[in-house]
N, C-alpha and C positions, 0 to 999 in steps of 0.2 A: 398700608402702613401710613400713619400720620406723622409728619415731621414738623416740630415747632422749633423756632429759633428764639433765643433769649440773649440779651446784651447786658453785660455787667461792666460798669465803669470803674470797677475796682476788683479786688479779690472776690471770686464767687464764694457763696456759703460752702461750708465744709463738705456736705454730701455731694454737691456738684464738683467741687474741687477734687475730692477723692476719686471720682469717676474719670475726671480729666487726667489725673495722674496715672490711673490704670491704663487708659488708652495710650498715653504718652509712652509709658514704659513698654507696652506691647509693640509699639512701632519703633521707638528709638533705643530700646534696650535698657534704659534707666530713667528714673525720674528724680535722681539724687539732686538735691539743692534747687529744684525747680521752683518751689514755693518762695525761697529766699530771693531767687533771681526775679520772680514775678513782683515781689514786694518792693524791689529796688527800682522798678521802671516808672518813669514819669508818665502820668496819664495812661495807665494800663487799661486796655480794652480787651474784653474776652467775649467772643460770640460763641454760643453753644447751640448745637443741634440736639434735639431730644426726641425720642420715640416714647411717648408716655413719660414715665418717670426716669427713663434710662438715657444717660448721656451717650450719644453715638458719634459725636464729632465736636471739634472745637477749632477756633482760630483766634490767636491772640497777637497783640502788638502794642506798641507804645509810641508816644510822641517824640519826634526828633527835635522839632521846634513848632511854632504855632501854625505853620502851613505844611509841614512834612511829617509823615507818619511812617513808622517801620512795621511792616507785617512780619512778625517774628517767628511764630510757631503755629503749626496746625496739623491735625490728623483726623482721620475717620476710622472708626472701628472696622477691622478687616471684614466683619460679617455684614457690613452695611455699605460696602463700596459699590461703585458703578451705578449709583442711584441719584447722582447729581447733588449729593450732600456737600462736597467740597466747593462746588460752584455756588450753592446756596449760601454757604458760610462767607465766601468771598463777596458775593453780592450784598449781603447784609452789612458786612464790614464797610464796604465802599459807600453804601448809602449813608451809613452813620458818619463816615469821615466827611463826605460832601456837606451834609447837614451841619456839621460842626466846624466848617471853614478850612478844612485841609484841602490843598490843591495837588499834592503829590503823595503817592504811596510807593514805598520802596521795599524790596524783599531780597533775600539771597537764597540760593539753593545750590545743589550739587548735581552733577550729571546722573548720579545713581538714583536720584529722586525724579526720574523722567516724567512721571505722571504730573507732578507738581510743576515742573518746568513747562510742559505742554499746556497745562491749565492756565498758567500765568500768561503765556504768549497768546493763547486763544482769547484771553480776556483783556488784551490791550497793553500788556507790559512789553517793554523793549529791553533787550540786553544792553546795559550801559557800561559794563566792565566785567573783567574776570581777574582773579588773583589767587595766589597760593597762600594759605594762612600759616600760622606758626606751627601747626601740626602737620603741615605738608599736604593739606586737603585743598583741592581746587574748587574755588567758589565762583558762582555766577551771580552777578548783581543785576537785578531788574528793577525797572521803575515804570510807573504809570502816572500820567497826568489825569487828575479827576476833573471832569468837565461838568458844569451844572447845566 
């Protein structure tokens, strides 16, 4: 299997976007309003993993300010897990961020997404905070300093 990674500095073209929405819906249960949320983000960045013409994973985020970036959403198609794709997406995202002057990347997750929590910690993220959101969900805030 050959995996290629592509970076979009804005909304991906519709065929790629539709496949991202399908993966997102399969993992998170819905993709309602995701396009509008993506369109509202400052300096949206979308990294996509593809196997030939098929999108098999994505990682997206947006600028918090000119040195801080928020890694917002990501998922890998369940049929392609345990192949290092999430790590590859993260690596490509962080390479891009360093190249474009960001010094910190932040993300949030929940205990139920343990694979993502472990991946973040293995890749140099530190837990910097926890809180309970307005829906009563416990969130874990992680941050990583990007060193050149």
